[in-house]
C-alpha positions in Angstrom: 2.3 4.6 -39.3 0.8 1.2 -39.7 -2.2 0.4 -37.5 -2.5 -3.3 -36.6 -6.0 -4.5 -35.6 -5.9 -6.8 -32.5 -8.6 -9.1 -31.3 -8.5 -9.1 -27.5 -10.0 -12.0 -25.6 -11.6 -11.2 -22.3 -11.5 -13.4 -19.2 -15.2 -14.4 -19.7 -14.5 -15.5 -23.2 -15.9 -12.4 -24.9 -13.8 -10.4 -27.3 -13.1 -6.7 -27.9 -11.3 -4.8 -30.6 -7.9 -3.2 -30.3 -5.5 -1.2 -32.4 -1.8 -1.5 -32.1 0.7 1.1 -33.4 4.3 0.1 -32.9 7.1 2.1 -34.6 10.1 0.1 -35.5 12.2 1.8 -32.9 9.6 1.7 -30.1 11.0 2.0 -26.6 7.9 1.1 -24.7 4.2 0.3 -25.2 1.4 2.3 -23.6 -2.1 0.7 -23.2 -4.4 3.6 -23.9 -8.0 3.3 -22.7 -10.7 5.6 -24.0 -13.1 7.9 -22.1 -16.7 7.2 -21.3 -18.3 9.0 -24.2 -16.1 8.1 -27.2 -14.2 5.0 -28.3 -10.7 4.3 -29.5 -11.3 5.9 -32.9 -12.1 9.3 -31.4 -9.8 12.0 -33.0 -8.2 12.7 -29.6 -7.3 9.1 -29.2 -6.0 8.8 -32.8 -3.9 12.0 -32.4 -2.4 10.8 -29.1 -1.5 7.4 -30.5 0.0 8.9 -33.7 1.9 11.5 -31.7 3.3 8.9 -29.3 4.4 6.8 -32.3 6.3 9.8 -33.6 8.1 9.9 -30.2 9.1 6.2 -30.3 6.3 4.9 -28.1 3.9 2.0 -29.2 0.3 2.1 -28.1 -2.5 -0.4 -27.8 -5.9 1.2 -27.9 -9.0 -0.9 -27.2 -12.8 -0.7 -26.9 -14.5 -1.2 -23.6 -17.2 -3.9 -24.0 -20.2 -1.4 -23.9 -18.5 0.7 -26.6 -17.9 -2.4 -28.7 -21.7 -3.2 -28.5 -22.6 0.4 -29.4 -24.2 1.0 -26.0 -24.6 4.5 -24.7 -24.0 3.3 -21.2 -20.6 2.7 -19.7 -19.6 -0.6 -18.4 -19.6 -1.4 -14.7 -16.3 -0.8 -13.0 -15.9 -4.6 -12.7 -16.3 -5.2 -16.4 -14.2 -2.2 -17.3 -11.3 -3.2 -15.0 -11.4 -6.7 -16.5 -11.2 -5.3 -20.0 -8.1 -3.2 -19.0 -6.5 -6.3 -17.6 -7.1 -8.2 -20.8 -5.7 -5.4 -22.9 -2.6 -5.2 -20.8 -2.0 -8.9 -21.3 -2.5 -8.5 -25.1 0.0 -5.6 -25.2 2.6 -7.8 -23.4 2.0 -10.6 -25.9 2.1 -8.3 -28.9 5.4 -6.6 -27.9 7.0 -8.8 -25.2 10.4 -7.0 -25.3 9.0 -3.5 -24.5 8.5 -1.8 -21.2 4.8 -1.7 -20.4 2.7 1.2 -19.2 -1.0 1.8 -19.0 -3.7 4.5 -18.4 -5.9 6.5 -20.7 -8.3 9.4 -21.1 -10.7 10.2 -18.3 -12.9 7.1 -17.5 -10.3 4.9 -19.1 -7.5 6.2 -16.9 -9.6 5.8 -13.8 -10.6 2.2 -14.6 -6.9 1.5 -15.2 -5.9 2.8 -11.8 -8.7 0.9 -10.1 -7.6 -2.3 -11.8 -4.0 -1.7 -10.7 -5.1 -0.9 -7.1 -7.3 -4.1 -7.1 -4.4 -6.3 -8.2 -1.2 -5.2 -9.9 -1.4 -5.3 -13.7 1.4 -7.8 -14.8 4.5 -6.1 -16.0 3.1 -2.5 -15.8 5.8 -0.1 -14.7 3.6 3.0 -14.4 0.2 4.6 -15.1 -0.4 7.8 -17.0 -3.7 9.7 -16.9 -4.9 12.1 -19.7 -7.4 14.1 -17.6 -8.1 12.1 -14.4 -11.8 12.5 -13.6 -11.5 13.2 -9.9 -15.2 14.2 -9.4 -18.4 14.9 -11.4 -18.7 18.4 -12.9 -19.8 20.9 -10.4 -19.4 18.5 -7.4 -15.8 18.8 -6.2 -14.6 15.9 -4.1 -11.6 13.6 -3.8 -13.5 10.3 -3.1 -12.6 8.9 -6.5 -8.9 9.2 -5.5 -9.1 6.9 -2.5 -7.9 3.8 -4.4 -4.8 5.6 -5.6 -3.2 4.9 -2.2 -3.1 1.3 -3.2 -1.3 1.9 -6.5 2.4 1.2 -5.9 3.8 2.1 -9.4 4.7 5.6 -10.6 1.7 7.8 -11.8 1.6 10.8 -14.1 -1.4 13.1 -14.1 -1.7 15.3 -17.2 -4.5 17.8 -16.4 -6.0 21.0 -17.8 -6.3 24.0 -15.4 -9.9 24.4 -16.4 -10.9 20.7 -16.1 -14.4 20.7 -14.7 -13.9 17.1 -13.6 -10.7 17.8 -11.6 -10.5 21.1 -9.8 -6.9 21.8 -9.0 -7.6 22.7 -5.4 -8.8 19.1 -4.9 -6.3 17.4 -7.2 -3.1 19.0 -6.0 -3.4 17.7 -2.4 -4.2 14.2 -3.8 -1.1 14.2 -5.8 1.0 15.6 -3.0 -0.3 12.9 -0.6 0.9 10.2 -3.0 4.4 11.5 -2.7 7.2 10.6 -5.0 5.1 8.1 -6.8 3.0 10.8 -8.5 3.8 13.6 -10.9 1.3 16.4 -11.9 1.7 18.4 -15.2 -0.9 21.2 -15.6 -1.8 22.8 -18.9 -3.0 26.3 -18.4 -6.5 27.2 -19.8 -7.1 23.6 -21.0 -10.4 21.9 -20.2 -11.1 18.2 -19.7 -10.8 17.6 -23.4 -7.6 19.6 -23.5 -9.2 22.3 -25.6 -7.9 25.8 -25.0 -9.6 29.1 -25.9 -8.1 31.2 -28.7 -7.2 33.9 -26.2 -4.7 31.5 -24.6 -2.4 32.1 -27.5 -2.0 28.3 -28.1 -3.9 25.7 -30.2 -5.2 22.4 -29.0 -2.6 20.7 -31.2 0.2 22.6 -29.4 -1.2 21.6 -26.0 -1.4 17.9 -27.1 2.2 18.0 -28.4 3.4 19.4 -25.1 1.5 16.7 -23.2 2.9 13.9 -25.4 6.4 15.3 -25.0 5.9 15.1 -21.2 4.4 11.6 -21.4 7.2 10.2 -23.6 9.9 11.7 -21.3 8.2 10.3 -18.2 7.9 6.8 -19.8 11.6 7.0 -20.7 12.4 7.9 -17.1 10.5 4.9 -15.8 11.1 2.1 -18.3 
């Protein structure tokens, strides 16, 4: 599958890198933001984008500004939200005829939901989270979910049952409170990186394939 580099202009005039994969028969485009510790070229991000392309979904991955600079610190929420907004606009320009969705892995997904809650992302029909980071490891809380009440579009939460950053006894009530807007898909024995132990009887690749099947079907249902 051809990967097309994209140069994304930020609102402040800065620039960040992006990568677009758009199969010929693409039915939608998903803006896929990376997590706090690894950029858009991380193997998980590559596998997710490639797998979605195989399922007829285009993706635009992008680097948050701090990652683009090689910094070990994450961007402030304000900077990260602005980058998400610019990436969404770039995806719409790149593939104007496709239904538009956004979200991402961990930090990237949370920054996308914050951006949507702050002011709706133009044209975005739904948000999908690959491991929503509800709380820091070892400190269960649902404070990071407060802004989700201001997200009016459909949301999909793909979560591992062993995710140390989203205990299910905290996440399930959050999703239930959001009502029909939110869907939760849980992957047994998977951690925050969607790694499963050998005793689970499944491989990480099988878990990812199941997740992407769910994500593609959900996008089709909302495009």
